MARTISE-386185 format. One line per 2 residues: number of its first residue (from 0); their letters; for each residue x, y, z of N, C-alpha, C. Coordinates in steps of 0.02 Angstrom, whole numbers, plus 32768, in hexadecimal, padded with zeros to 4 digits. Layout:
N
NUM> a> X/Y/Z/X/Y/Z/X/Y/Z | ...
END
This chain:
355
0> me> 8442/7EF7/7FB1/8430/7EE8/7F6C/846C/7EF4/7F3E | 847B/7EC5/7F12/84B5/7ECA/7EE7/84AB/7EFF/7EB1
2> ia> 84E4/7F1D/7E9A/84E2/7F50/7E67/84BF/7F36/7E28 | 84CE/7EF7/7E17/84B1/7EDA/7DDA/8465/7ED7/7DDF
4> ei> 844C/7EC9/7E1B/8403/7EC6/7E23/83E4/7F0B/7E1A | 8404/7F3F/7E36/83EA/7F82/7E2F/83EA/7F97/7DE6
6> es> 8421/7F88/7DC2/8425/7F99/7D7C/83EF/7F74/7D54 | 83E0/7F36/7D67/83AD/7F10/7D44/8369/7F30/7D4D
8> ia> 8359/7F47/7D89/831A/7F67/7D96/8316/7FA9/7D70 | 834C/7FD0/7D71/834D/8010/7D4D/8343/8005/7D03
10> sh> 8363/7FD1/7CE8/835C/7FC2/7CA1/8314/7FB0/7C90 | 82F5/7F8A/7CBB/82B0/7F77/7CAF/8283/7FB4/7CB1
12> aa> 8291/7FE3/7CDF/826A/8021/7CE3/826F/8048/7CA2 | 82AB/804A/7C86/82B4/806F/7C47/828C/8050/7C0F
14> ef> 827F/800E/7C15/825A/7FEB/7BE1/820F/7FF5/7BE7 | 81F7/8012/7C1E/81AF/8018/7C27/8190/8044/7BF1
16> qp> 815F/8028/7BD0/8137/804C/7B9F/80EE/803C/7BAE | 80C3/806F/7BAF/807D/8062/7BBE/805C/8036/7B89
18> rr> 802B/8012/7B9E/8006/7FE5/7B71/7FE9/800C/7B36 | 7FE9/7FED/7AFD/7FD1/800D/7AC0/7F8A/8029/7ACB
20> fi> 7F82/8067/7AB8/7F42/808B/7ABD/7F2E/809C/7B05 | 7F5A/808D/7B36/7F4B/809F/7B7B/7F86/80C7/7B97
22> in> 7F93/80FF/7B77/7FCD/8127/7B89/7FBB/815B/7BBE | 7F82/817B/7BB6/7F6C/81B0/7BE4/7F68/8197/7C2C
24> gh> 7F7E/81C2/7C5B/7F7E/81AE/7CA2/7F3A/819D/7CBD | 7F06/81C0/7CA5/7EC2/81B0/7CBC/7EAD/816B/7CA2
26> lq> 7EBC/815D/7C63/7EAB/811B/7C47/7ED0/80E4/7C6B | 7F10/80EF/7C78/7F37/80BD/7C9E/7F16/80B0/7CE2
28> ti> 7F05/80E6/7D05/7EE8/80E0/7D47/7EA6/80B9/7D46 | 7E7B/80CB/7D18/7E39/80AC/7D15/7E3E/8063/7CFF
30> mg> 7E65/8056/7CCB/7E6B/8011/7CB3/7E8E/7FE5/7CE6 | 7EC0/8000/7D08/7EE4/7FDA/7D3B/7EB6/7FC6/7D74
32> ny> 7E83/7FEE/7D81/7E55/7FE0/7DB8/7E1F/7FAE/7DA4 | 7E0E/7FAC/7D64/7DD4/7F84/7D50/7DE4/7F46/7D26
34> lp> 7E20/7F41/7D0C/7E30/7F05/7CE5/7E2C/7EC8/7D13 | 7E08/7E94/7CFE/7E02/7E58/7D29/7E44/7E34/7D2E
36> rv> 7E50/7E16/7D68/7E8F/7DF2/7D74/7E81/7DA7/7D7C | 7EAF/7D7F/7D63/7EAB/7D37/7D6D/7EC6/7D28/7DB3
38> ng> 7EA0/7D04/7DDA/7EB3/7CF6/7E1F/7EBA/7CAA/7E29 | 7EF8/7C94/7E30/7F06/7C4D/7E3C/7F1B/7C3E/7E83
40> lp> 7F0E/7C6C/7EB1/7F23/7C62/7EF6/7EFA/7C2B/7F18 | 7F1A/7C06/7F45/7EF2/7BD7/7F6D/7EC5/7BFE/7F9D
42> ap> 7E95/7BDD/7FBA/7E68/7BFD/7FEA/7E91/7C1C/8023 | 7E81/7C59/8037/7EA9/7C79/806B/7E96/7C61/80B1
44> ea> 7EC6/7C6A/80DE/7EB9/7C60/8125/7EAC/7CA5/8142 | 7E71/7CAF/815F/7E60/7CF0/817D/7E7C/7CF5/81C3
46> al> 7E99/7D2E/81D3/7EB4/7D39/8216/7EA3/7D80/822D | 7E8C/7D85/826A/7E7F/7DC6/8289/7EBB/7DD9/82B4
48> ve> 7ED4/7E16/82AA/7F0E/7E2D/82D0/7EFB/7E6B/82F7 | 7F06/7E69/8338/7EF7/7EA4/8361/7F2E/7ED8/8356
50> vs> 7F1A/7F14/8342/7F4B/7F48/8333/7F49/7F81/8367 | 7F14/7F81/838F/7F0F/7FB3/83C4/7EE6/7F94/83FD
52> pa> 7F00/7F95/843A/7EDD/7F71/8471/7E9D/7F95/8487 | 7E74/7F6F/84A9/7E37/7F8B/84C6/7E49/7FBA/84FF
54> ta> 7E1D/7FEA/850A/7E24/8018/8543/7DE5/8012/856E | 7DE3/803A/85A2/7DA9/8038/85CF/7D6A/804F/85AB
56> tq> 7D72/8074/8574/7D37/8091/8553/7D2B/8077/850D | 7D58/804E/84F1/7D4D/8036/84AE/7D6D/7FF1/84A2
58> ia> 7D52/7FCE/8471/7D6B/7F8C/8460/7DAF/7F91/843D | 7DD2/7F59/8438/7E11/7F58/8413/7E03/7F61/83C8
60> sq> 7E36/7F77/83A4/7E32/7F7B/835B/7E56/7F3F/833D | 7E35/7F1E/830E/7E52/7EE5/82EB/7E50/7EF1/82A0
62> vl> 7E80/7ED3/827D/7E7F/7ED4/8234/7E7C/7E8C/821B | 7E5D/7E84/81E1/7E54/7E43/81C3/7E8A/7E38/818E
64> ch> 7EAE/7E01/8194/7EE1/7DF0/8163/7ECE/7DAF/8140 | 7ED8/7DAC/80FF/7ECF/7D6F/80D9/7F14/7D54/80C6
66> ch> 7F24/7D19/80DE/7F68/7CFF/80D9/7F6B/7CC1/80AC | 7FA3/7CBC/8089/7FB1/7C82/805F/7FF7/7C69/8073
68> wq> 7FFA/7C2E/8090/8039/7C16/80AD/8056/7BDE/8082 | 8097/7BE1/8079/80BC/7BAA/805A/80BD/7B70/808C
70> pe> 80D0/7B33/8076/80CF/7AF9/80A3/80F5/7B07/80E4 | 80DD/7AEA/811A/80F6/7AFB/815D/8141/7AED/8164
72> dv> 815B/7ABA/8142/81A1/7AA9/814B/81D1/7ADC/812C | 81B7/7B07/80FF/81E1/7B3B/80E1/81C8/7B82/80EF
74> rs> 818F/7B86/8111/816D/7BC7/8119/8199/7BFD/8137 | 81BB/7BEE/816D/81E0/7C22/8190/821B/7C3C/8168
76> sr> 8236/7C12/813B/8270/7C26/8114/825F/7C47/80D2 | 8220/7C48/80BF/820B/7C67/8081/81FE/7CB2/808B
78> pt> 8208/7CDB/8058/81F7/7D23/805E/81AC/7D2A/806B | 819B/7D5A/8094/8154/7D68/80A3/8146/7DB1/8091
80> ai> 8110/7DBC/806E/80FD/7E00/805A/80BB/7E12/807B | 80BA/7E4D/809B/807B/7E6B/80B3/8066/7E9F/8080
82> lv> 802C/7E96/8063/8012/7EC5/8030/7FDD/7EF1/804F | 7FE5/7F33/8046/7FB8/7F64/8064/7F98/7F8D/802C
84> hg> 7F56/7F8C/802A/7F30/7FAC/7FF5/7F2D/7FF8/7FFE | 7F0C/8019/7FCF/7F04/8062/7FD1/7EC1/8077/7FEE
86> le> 7EB4/80B9/7FE9/7E78/80D7/8004/7E3A/80B5/7FE8 | 7E0F/809D/8015/7DD0/807C/8004/7DDA/803B/7FDC
88> gs> 7E16/801F/7FE0/7E23/7FDD/7FC3/7E19/7FA7/7FF7 | 7E33/7F6C/7FE7/7E2D/7F33/8016/7E60/7EFE/8002
90> sn> 7E5F/7EC7/8027/7E8B/7E90/8016/7E7A/7E70/7FD4 | 7E41/7E82/7FB7/7E2B/7E68/7F77/7E35/7E9A/7F3E
92> sq> 7E56/7ED2/7F4A/7E64/7F01/7F14/7E8B/7EDF/7EDC | 7E80/7EF5/7E9E/7E9D/7ED4/7E64/7EE9/7ECF/7E69
94> yv> 7F0B/7F05/7E7D/7F54/7F04/7E81/7F6C/7ED6/7EB9 | 7F45/7ECF/7EEF/7F57/7EA1/7F24/7F54/7E59/7F0B
96> ig> 7F1F/7E49/7EE7/7F18/7E06/7ECB/7F4F/7DF8/7E97 | 7F5D/7E29/7E6C/7F90/7E1F/7E39/7FD5/7E12/7E57
98> ns> 7FE9/7E3C/7E86/8029/7E32/7EA8/802B/7DF0/7ECE | 7FF5/7DE0/7EF0/7FF3/7DA2/7F18/7FFE/7D65/7EED
100> nk> 7FE1/7D63/7EB3/7FEA/7D29/7E87/8033/7D22/7E71 | 8053/7D59/7E60/809A/7D56/7E4C/80C6/7D42/7E86
102> lw> 80B9/7D5E/7EC0/80E0/7D4D/7EFC/80D7/7D03/7F0E | 809A/7CEB/7F09/808C/7CA5/7F1A/80B2/7C76/7EEC
104> ra> 80B0/7C85/7EAB/80D3/7C5B/7E7B/811E/7C5D/7E85 | 8137/7C93/7EA2/817F/7C99/7EB0/8193/7C76/7EF1
106> gc> 8162/7C5A/7F14/8172/7C35/7F51/816C/7C5C/7F91 | 814B/7C96/7F8F/8145/7CC1/7FCA/8106/7CB2/7FF2
108> ni> 8108/7CC3/8032/80CC/7CC7/805B/80AD/7D0C/804F | 806B/7D0F/8053/8047/7D4D/8044/8017/7D5D/807C
110> ir> 8018/7D9C/8092/7FE7/7DB5/80C2/7FC4/7DF1/80A2 | 7F86/7DE8/8090/7F5E/7E1E/8073/7F3A/7E41/80AD
112> mn> 7F53/7E7B/80BF/7F3B/7E9E/80FA/7F04/7ED0/80E8 | 7ECC/7ECD/810C/7E9A/7F02/8108/7EAA/7F37/813D
114> mr> 7EA7/7F76/812A/7EAC/7FAA/815D/7E6F/7FA8/818A | 7E72/7FCA/81C1/7E38/7FCF/81EE/7DFA/7FE3/81C6
116> nc> 7DC2/7FC1/81D3/7D81/7FD1/81B5/7D79/7FBA/816D | 7DAF/7FA4/814D/7DAB/7F93/8106/7D9B/7F49/80FD
118> gg> 7D83/7F38/80C2/7D70/7EF3/80B5/7D35/7EDB/80DE | 7D08/7F0B/80EF/7CCC/7EF9/8116/7CD9/7EEE/8160
120> te> 7D0B/7F0F/817C/7D1E/7F03/81C2/7D10/7F3F/81F0 | 7CE0/7F68/81DF/7CD3/7FA4/8207/7CC5/7F94/8251
122> al> 7CA8/7F5B/825E/7C97/7F49/82A4/7CD3/7F34/82CD | 7D0C/7F29/82AD/7D47/7F10/82D0/7D71/7F48/82F0
124> sp> 7D5D/7F87/82E5/7D83/7FBE/8302/7D54/7FF7/8312 | 7D5C/8016/834D/7D32/8050/835C/7D4C/8090/833B
126> tl> 7D86/808D/831B/7DA5/80C8/82FF/7D9A/80CB/82B3 | 7DAA/8104/8296/7DAE/810A/824E/7DF3/80F2/8238
128> yh> 7DFD/80ED/81F6/7E41/80DF/81DE/7E5B/811C/81BA | 7E9E/8123/81BA/7EBC/815E/819A/7F04/814F/8188
130> sg> 7F24/817F/8167/7F67/8174/814A/7F9F/8173/817C | 7F90/8180/81BB/7FC5/8181/81ED/7FCD/8141/8215
132> ls> 7FA3/810F/8207/7FA2/80D2/8231/7FD8/80A0/821B | 8015/80B7/8216/804C/808B/8203/805A/8056/8237
134> nd> 804A/8065/8276/8056/8034/82AA/802C/7FF5/82A0 | 7FF3/7FFA/827D/7FCB/7FBF/826E/7FF2/7F8D/8245
136> vl> 8018/7FA7/8214/8042/7F7B/81EB/8078/7F5A/8215 | 8095/7F80/8243/80C8/7F64/8270/80AA/7F2C/829B
138> ev> 806E/7F37/82B5/804F/7F04/82DF/8041/7EC4/82B7 | 802B/7ECC/8279/801F/7E92/824E/8061/7E6D/8240
140> mn> 8095/7E92/822F/80D5/7E74/8221/80EF/7E4E/825E | 80EF/7E6D/8298/8108/7E4D/82D4/80DF/7E0F/82E7
142> ff> 809D/7E14/82DD/8071/7DDC/82EE/8083/7D9E/82C6 | 808E/7DA5/8285/809B/7D6A/825B/80E4/7D53/8261
144> ie> 8112/7D81/826D/8157/7D6B/827A/8159/7D3E/82B7 | 8136/7D52/82EB/8136/7D2A/8329/8110/7CE9/8320
146> rh> 80D8/7CEB/82FE/80AF/7CAF/82F6/80D1/7C7A/82CC | 80F4/7C8E/8296/8110/7C5D/8267/815C/7C5D/8264
148> gl> 817D/7C86/828D/81C6/7C87/828C/81E1/7C9F/8249 | 81C0/7CCE/8229/81D3/7CE5/81E6/8216/7D09/81E6
150> qs> 823F/7CFA/81B6/8283/7D15/81B4/828B/7D50/8184 | 825D/7D57/8154/8266/7D8A/8120/8222/7DAA/8110
152> ms> 821B/7DEA/8122/81DC/7E0D/8118/81E7/7E47/80E7 | 81B5/7E53/80BE/81B4/7E8D/8092/8170/7EAE/8097
154> li> 816F/7EEF/8094/8131/7F16/8097/8125/7F35/8053 | 80E9/7F2B/8038/80D7/7F47/7FF7/8097/7F6F/8000
156> gy> 809A/7FAF/7FEF/8060/7FDA/7FF7/8051/8000/7FB7 | 8011/8004/7FA7/7FFA/802A/7F6E/7FD5/8069/7F86
158> sm> 7FE6/80A2/7F68/7FC4/80E1/7F76/7FC5/80F2/7FC1 | 7F8B/80F4/7FE1/7F8A/8100/8029/7FB1/80CB/804F
160> gg> 7FAC/808C/8038/7FD4/8057/8056/801E/8062/804D | 8031/8081/8015/8077/8093/800A/808F/80C6/803D
162> nl> 8065/80F7/804D/8077/8127/8081/8081/8104/80C3 | 8054/80D4/80D3/8059/80B1/8113/809A/808B/811B
164> vl> 80AD/8065/80E7/80EA/803B/80EF/8128/8066/80EE | 8129/809D/80C7/8163/80CA/80C7/8168/80F0/8108
166> kl> 812F/8105/8123/812F/8128/8163/814A/80FA/819A | 8134/80BB/8199/814C/808C/81CB/8197/8082/81C5
168> ag> 81B0/8079/8188/81F8/8070/817F/821F/80AC/8199 | 8205/80E8/818E/8227/8123/81A7/8225/8127/81F3
170> el> 81EC/8116/8210/81E5/8118/8259/8212/80E4/827A | 8219/80AB/825B/8244/8077/8278/828D/808B/8273
172> gt> 82A1/80AB/823D/82E6/80C1/8234/8317/8089/823E | 8348/8096/8268/837C/8063/8275/8363/802B/82A3
174> sa> 8326/8032/82BD/830A/7FFF/82E9/82DF/7FCD/82C3 | 82E0/7FCF/8281/82B9/7FA0/8259/82CE/7F58/826B
176> pp> 829F/7F2B/8272/82B0/7EE6/8285/82D9/7EC5/824D | 8306/7E97/825E/8330/7E77/822B/8307/7E4F/81F9
178> el> 82CB/7E3A/820B/82A1/7E14/81DC/8286/7E40/81A3 | 8284/7E81/81AD/826A/7EAE/8179/82A0/7EBA/8145
180> rs> 8297/7E9C/810A/82CB/7E9D/80D6/82BF/7ED2/80A1 | 8281/7EE7/8095/8274/7F1A/8062/8230/7F3A/806D
182> vi> 822A/7F76/8052/81EC/7F9C/8054/81E0/7FB7/800E | 81A2/7FB2/7FF6/8192/7FC5/7FB2/8152/7FEF/7FB1
184> gv> 8156/802A/7F91/811C/8055/7F8A/810D/8060/7F40 | 80D0/8051/7F2B/80BB/805C/7EE6/8088/8096/7EE6
186> sp> 8098/80CA/7EC1/806E/8107/7EC0/805E/811E/7F07 | 8091/8122/7F33/8082/8130/7F79/806E/8179/7F84
188> al> 8039/8182/7FAC/8021/81C5/7FBC/8048/81E1/7FF7 | 8089/81EB/7FED/80B4/81FE/8025/80B3/8248/8034
190> dl> 8099/8271/8005/808D/82B8/8011/8042/82C2/8012 | 8023/82B9/804C/7FDB/82B5/8051/7FB8/82F6/803E
192> ga> 7FD2/832E/8055/7FB1/836E/8047/7FB2/837E/7FFD | 7FEB/8376/7FDD/7FF0/8384/7F96/7FC3/8357/7F6D
194> sa> 7FBD/8318/7F82/7F93/82E9/7F5D/7F49/82F8/7F68 | 7F36/830B/7FA4/7EF0/831D/7FB1/7EDC/8359/7F87
196> da> 7F09/8389/7F81/7EFA/83C4/7F58/7EF5/83B2/7F0E | 7F22/8386/7EF7/7F1F/8370/7EB1/7EDF/834A/7EA3
198> lh> 7EC7/8324/7ED3/7E89/82FE/7ECA/7E4D/832C/7EC1 | 7E51/8369/7EDC/7E19/8397/7ED8/7E18/83C0/7E98
200> rp> 7E4B/83B9/7E6E/7E4C/83DE/7E30/7E14/83C6/7E02 | 7DF8/83F2/7DD8/7DBD/83E0/7DAF/7DC5/839F/7D88
202> qn> 7E00/8394/7D6B/7E0A/8358/7D42/7E0C/8318/7D6B | 7E12/8320/7DAD/7E15/82E4/7DD8/7DD8/82DC/7E05
204> rv> 7DA5/8306/7DFA/7D6B/8303/7E26/7D47/82C0/7E24 | 7D4A/829E/7DEB/7D28/825D/7DE7/7D46/822C/7E19
206> ye> 7D89/822F/7E22/7DAA/8204/7E53/7D97/821A/7E9A | 7D99/825B/7EA6/7D8B/8274/7EE9/7D43/8263/7EFE
208> lk> 7D14/826C/7ED0/7CCE/825D/7EE1/7CC4/8212/7EEE | 7CE9/81E8/7EC9/7CE5/81A0/7ED5/7CFE/818F/7F1B
210> fl> 7D37/81AC/7F2E/7D52/81A1/7F71/7D22/81BC/7FA6 | 7D08/81F9/7F9B/7CDC/8217/7FCC/7C9D/81EE/7FD8
212> ra> 7C7E/81D7/7FA3/7C42/81AF/7FAB/7C50/8171/7FD6 | 7C88/814F/7FC7/7C99/8113/7FEC/7CAA/8123/8035
214> ll> 7CD0/8158/8040/7CE5/816A/8083/7CA9/8180/80AE | 7C7B/81A5/808F/7C40/81BB/80B5/7C11/8181/80C4
216> mr> 7C0B/8152/8096/7BE4/8115/80A4/7C03/80EE/80DE | 7C45/80EA/80DE/7C67/80C6/8114/7C5E/80EB/8156
218> yr> 7C61/812D/8154/7C57/8154/8191/7C11/8149/81AD | 7BDF/8146/8181/7B9A/813B/8199/7B93/80F5/81B7
220> rk> 7BB8/80C4/819D/7BB7/8081/81BC/7BD6/8084/8202 | 7C0B/80AC/8209/7C2A/80B3/824C/7BF9/80D6/827C
222> va> 7BD4/8107/8263/7BA2/8129/828C/7B6E/80F6/82A5 | 7B58/80CA/8278/7B25/8099/828B/7B41/8067/82BD
224> lf> 7B80/8054/82B6/7B9F/8023/82E3/7BB2/8041/8326 | 7BC8/8080/8325/7BE1/80A1/8362/7BBF/80E5/8369
226> ph> 7B7D/80E7/8374/7B58/8126/8375/7B6D/8154/83AF | 7B8A/8138/83E3/7BA0/8161/841B/7BE3/8183/840D
228> vy> 7C03/8170/83D6/7C45/818C/83C6/7C41/81C0/838F | 7C1A/81B2/835A/7C1D/81DB/831D/7BDD/8203/8313
230> dp> 7BE6/8240/82FB/7BAF/826E/82EE/7B9B/826A/82A5 | 7B5F/8253/8295/7B4B/824D/824F/7B46/828F/822A
232> nl> 7B3C/82C5/824E/7B34/8307/822F/7B74/8321/820F | 7BAD/8306/8225/7BEC/831E/820A/7BF6/830C/81C1
234> aa> 7BD1/82DB/81A8/7BD9/82C4/8162/7BB3/82F0/8131 | 7B8A/831D/814A/7B60/8345/811D/7B89/837B/80F9
236> gi> 7B7F/837F/80B8/7B9B/83B6/8091/7BE5/83B2/8082 | 7C05/837A/808D/7C4D/8375/807F/7C57/836F/8034
238> rs> 7C86/8397/8018/7C8F/839B/7FD0/7CD6/838A/7FB9 | 7D03/837D/7FE8/7D48/836E/7FD5/7D67/8340/8008
240> lr> 7D9C/831D/7FF4/7DBF/82F1/8022/7DDF/831A/805B | 7DFA/8354/804A/7E19/837D/807E/7DE4/8392/80B2
242> el> 7DA8/83A2/809A/7D73/83B5/80C9/7D5F/837A/80F5 | 7D5B/833E/80D9/7D4C/8303/8100/7D82/82F7/8135
244> dd> 7DC0/82FD/8120/7DF7/82F2/814F/7DF8/8327/8185 | 7DE5/8365/8174/7DE6/839B/81A4/7DAD/8394/81D6
246> ri> 7D72/837F/81BD/7D36/837D/81E6/7D2E/833B/820C | 7D44/8303/81ED/7D37/82C1/820C/7D77/829E/8220
248> ta> 7DA4/8291/81EF/7DE1/826A/81FD/7E09/8289/8236 | 7E17/82C9/8231/7E40/82EA/8263/7E1E/82E9/82A7
250> ly> 7DDD/82F8/82A9/7DB8/82FC/82E8/7DBB/82BB/830E | 7DB1/8283/82EC/7DAD/8242/830E/7DEF/821D/8311
252> sg> 7E24/823A/82F7/7E64/8216/82F5/7E9D/823B/8317 | 7E8D/8270/833B/7EBF/8291/8363/7EE9/82C6/8340
254> ft> 7ECF/82E1/830A/7EF2/8317/82E7/7ECA/8358/82EF | 7EEC/8391/82E9/7ECB/83D1/82F2/7EA5/83E7/82B4
256> ga> 7EB4/83C9/827C/7E92/83DB/823E/7EB3/83B5/8205 | 7E9B/83C1/81C8/7EB5/839E/818E/7F00/83AC/8184
258> ad> 7F15/83EB/818C/7F5B/83FB/8181/7F88/83D6/81B2 | 7F73/83D3/81F1/7F9A/83AE/8224/7F9B/8364/8214
260> yy> 7F63/8349/81FF/7F5F/8302/81EB/7F8D/82F4/81B1 | 7F89/831C/817C/7FB2/8310/8141/7FFD/8314/8151
262> yr> 800F/8340/817E/8056/8346/818F/806D/830A/81BA | 8049/82FB/81EE/805F/82C8/821E/8058/8281/8203
264> aa> 8028/8276/81D6/801C/8233/81BC/8044/8224/817D | 8066/8256/8160/8088/824D/8121/80CC/822B/812A
266> aa> 80DA/81FA/80FF/811B/81D9/8100/8152/820A/80ED | 8142/823E/80C8/8174/826F/80B2/819B/828B/80EE
268> rv> 817C/828D/8127/819B/82AA/8163/81D5/8280/817D | 81D6/823E/816C/8208/8211/818A/822F/81E9/8156
270> id> 8228/81F8/8116/8248/81CE/80E3/8294/81CF/80E7 | 82B0/8205/8102/82F9/8208/8106/8314/81DA/813D
272> qi> 82E9/81BD/8166/82FE/8190/819C/82F9/8146/8188 | 82E3/8137/814B/82DC/80F2/8135/8320/80D1/812D
274> tv> 8328/8096/814C/8367/8072/8147/8360/802E/8124 | 8323/801A/8115/8315/7FDA/80F4/8316/7FE4/80A9
276> pt> 832F/7FB4/8081/832B/7FBB/8038/82E3/7FC9/8022 | 82DB/7FFF/7FFD/8298/8018/7FED/8292/8028/7FA3
278> li> 825B/8014/7F85/824C/8023/7F3F/820D/804C/7F3C | 820E/8083/7F16/81D3/80AD/7F0B/81C8/80B4/7EC0
280> lh> 818C/80A4/7EAA/8179/80AC/7E64/8144/80E3/7E5F | 8152/8114/7E34/8124/814E/7E2E/8121/8164/7DE6
282> al> 80E5/816C/7DCC/80DB/8184/7D87/80D1/81CF/7D88 | 80F3/81F1/7D5B/80ED/823A/7D57/80A8/8250/7D3E
284> dd> 8083/8223/7D1E/803F/8235/7D09/800A/821A/7D38 | 801E/8208/7D75/7FEC/81F4/7DA8/7FBB/822E/7DAF
286> pf> 7F7A/8223/7DA7/7F4B/825A/7DA8/7F49/8281/7DE9 | 7F52/8260/7E22/7F47/8285/7E60/7F7B/827A/7E97
288> vr> 7FA4/8247/7E94/7FD9/8241/7EC7/8015/826B/7EB2 | 8029/8297/7EDE/8061/82C4/7ED1/809A/82B5/7F01
290> it> 80D7/82B5/7EE7/8113/82B4/7F11/8136/82F5/7F04 | 813D/831F/7F37/8159/8361/7F2F/81A3/835E/7F1E
292> ee> 81BD/8396/7F04/8204/8399/7EF3/822F/838E/7F31 | 8219/83AA/7F6A/823F/83A0/7FA8/8242/8357/7FBB
294> sc> 820A/8334/7FB6/8209/82ED/7FC7/8232/82C5/7F96 | 822F/82D6/7F56/8258/82B3/7F24/82A2/82BA/7F35
296> sr> 82B6/82F5/7F49/82FC/8301/7F5A/8310/82D7/7F97 | 82E4/82D2/7FC7/82F3/82AB/8003/82F5/8260/7FF4
298> lk> 82C9/824A/7FC8/82CA/8204/7FB3/830B/81F3/7F91 | 831F/821E/7F62/835C/8211/7F3C/839B/8217/7F67
300> an> 8397/823D/7F9D/83D1/8245/7FC9/83DA/820A/7FF8 | 83A7/81E0/8000/83AC/81A6/802C/83C5/816A/8004
302> pn> 8401/8152/8013/841E/811B/7FEC/83F8/80D9/7FF3 | 83CC/80D4/8023/83A5/8097/802C/8366/8095/8002
304> ih> 8357/80CD/7FE1/8319/80D2/7FBA/8329/80D3/7F6F | 8307/80A9/7F4A/830D/80A8/7F01/82CC/80C2/7EE4
306> li> 82CD/8100/7ECB/8292/8120/7EAF/8292/8119/7E64 | 825D/80FB/7E49/8254/80F5/7E01/8217/811E/7DED
308> tt> 8221/8150/7DC3/81EA/8177/7DA8/81E4/8168/7D5E | 81A6/8161/7D47/8199/8154/7D01/816E/818D/7CE6
310> hh> 8173/819A/7CA5/814B/81D0/7C87/8101/81BE/7C86 | 80F3/817E/7C7F/80AE/8166/7C7B/80A3/8130/7CB0
312> gg> 8064/811D/7CB8/8054/80E8/7CE8/8017/80F5/7D11 | 8002/8135/7D16/7FC7/8145/7D3D/7FCF/8136/7D86
314> hc> 7F97/812B/7DA8/7F98/811D/7DEF/7F8E/80D2/7DFC | 7FC2/80B3/7E18/7FC0/806C/7E2A/7FB2/803E/7DEF
316> af> 7FC5/8053/7DB2/7FB4/802B/7D77/7FF3/800F/7D56 | 8019/803A/7D32/8056/8025/7D10/8049/7FEA/7CE1
318> la> 8018/7FF4/7CB4/8005/7FC0/7C85/8032/7FC3/7C48 | 805B/7F91/7C3F/8087/7F8B/7C05/8067/7F5A/7BD3
320> qp> 8087/7F52/7B9A/806C/7F26/7B66/8078/7EDD/7B79 | 8044/7EB4/7B7E/804E/7E6D/7B8C/8071/7E4A/7B53
322> na> 8090/7E12/7B62/80B1/7DE9/7B2F/809E/7DA0/7B3A | 806F/7D88/7B11/8057/7D44/7B1A/808D/7D10/7B0F
324> dt> 80BF/7D1F/7AE4/80F4/7CEF/7AD5/811F/7CE2/7B12 | 812B/7D16/7B3B/8156/7D0E/7B76/812E/7D04/7BB6
326> gy> 80EB/7D0D/7BB2/80C3/7D07/7BED/80C1/7D46/7C18 | 80DC/7D7E/7BFD/80DD/7DBD/7C22/8098/7DDD/7C1F
328> dg> 807A/7DEA/7C5A/8035/7E03/7C5B/8031/7E4F/7C57 | 8069/7E72/7C56/8068/7EBA/7C4D/8061/7EE3/7C8D
330> yw> 805D/7EC2/7CC6/8058/7EE7/7D05/809F/7EF7/7D1E | 80BA/7F2C/7D02/8101/7F3D/7D0A/8115/7F47/7D53
332> ae> 80EC/7F6B/7D79/80FD/7F79/7DBF/8102/7F39/7DE7 | 80D6/7F0B/7DDA/80D5/7ECC/7E00/8114/7EA3/7DF3
334> ht> 8129/7EA0/7DB4/8167/7E7C/7DA4/81A4/7E9F/7DC1 | 81A4/7EE2/7DBD/81DD/7F08/7DD6/81E5/7F01/7E22
336> ll> 81AE/7F07/7E46/81B4/7F01/7E8F/81C3/7EBA/7EA5 | 81AB/7E89/7E7F/81BA/7E43/7E90/8205/7E36/7E8D
338> rf> 8226/7E4F/7E58/826E/7E45/7E52/8293/7E68/7E8B | 827D/7EA4/7E9D/829C/7EC8/7ED4/8295/7EA2/7F15
340> ll> 8259/7E89/7F22/824C/7E63/7F5F/8279/7E25/7F63 | 827B/7DFF/7F2C/82A3/7DC1/7F2D/82EE/7DD0/7F32
342> an> 8304/7E07/7F14/834B/7E18/7F17/8361/7E2A/7F5E | 8331/7E40/7F87/8342/7E54/7FCC/832B/7E23/8000
344> as> 830D/7DEB/7FEB/82F0/7DBC/801B/8324/7D98/8045 | 835E/7D88/8027/8396/7D68/804A/8382/7D27/806C
346> va> 8355/7D01/804C/8343/7CBF/8066/8340/7C8F/802B | 833D/7C4E/803B/833A/7C1C/8007/82F8/7C1E/7FE2
348> lp> 82FA/7C16/7FA0/82BE/7C16/7F77/82BE/7BD8/7F4C | 8282/7BC2/7F37/8281/7B8A/7F07/82A1/7B9F/7EC6
350> ts> 82BB/7B6F/7EA1/82E0/7B7D/7E63/82B6/7BA5/7E32 | 8275/7B97/7E2E/824A/7BB9/7DFE/8247/7C03/7E0B
352> ar> 824C/7C19/7E4B/8248/7C5F/7E5C/8288/7C84/7E4B | 82C0/7C60/7E46/8300/7C81/7E38/830C/7C89/7DEE
354> q> 82E3/7C6A/7DC5/82EE/7C6B/7D7D/82CF/7CA9/7D5E
END
């Protein structure tokens, strides 16, 4: 990435100002989640990708991807973005749709990936989903590179999805495939333990309870689908995300407990090994995602990572003031990451995308 491009992104970051009357991090978070988005995407092509093979005792795990492809004669040479949602999100999450529309208009191929069990796909996997399944993203990337001969891939993850794509980039290290041109994390939960503890603070209980209700409902669906695997009694009396991860996630996902899960599944453990151009956007007033001082130091020490922190922006929101005269919709993070992606794509783009 050229110095001028980096300076342009940094300059834009300095210009970020929260939308009028939506300065507080909680307001940003809530409004960013519920503001309706205009969706001009063409109908998606649904694709099932096997991310874990069948064994003698269980079926294979598959994830559902919703894809939007540029014309076949230019498809392989256009940038392709895999978008990964956050905890209890899906391929239809507002930020996924917002980014997809901007990427599509810029001439990119788009893969909206559902994590295991998400988007109504509980029957497609005998396992639960969790923050350590970075290999699922790798399987999706490799599947579509091989199927379409794609030359330029970018991974974009929000929150839990941000942890997944950053963890994968760190695990790949110097073995990252040449097609992987950039990795982007928005409000990434890369320090899982610190973020789980922040989520349990009194001022954040409304978020935690929302996640818990959804996660416990999903667990009960898994119990109904796979009664020989999951114990329904384990869901009784759970009052925090850490307790759920300690009692259920760790038990069924190969961890000794919540602490072991948070350590082994966190991207923070491998961020110093990232070799792909990487952008991380994090708001200092994010209500519950925390990036520790140690992790910040390691991010800043890696020359391949460009960390932008803003004073405001909440969690996965970054709502700036729209400008009807210029057509700017105020979704600052989406515009910022789009420029980073295109600057690192290293492939031919239509003239409109370069302007």
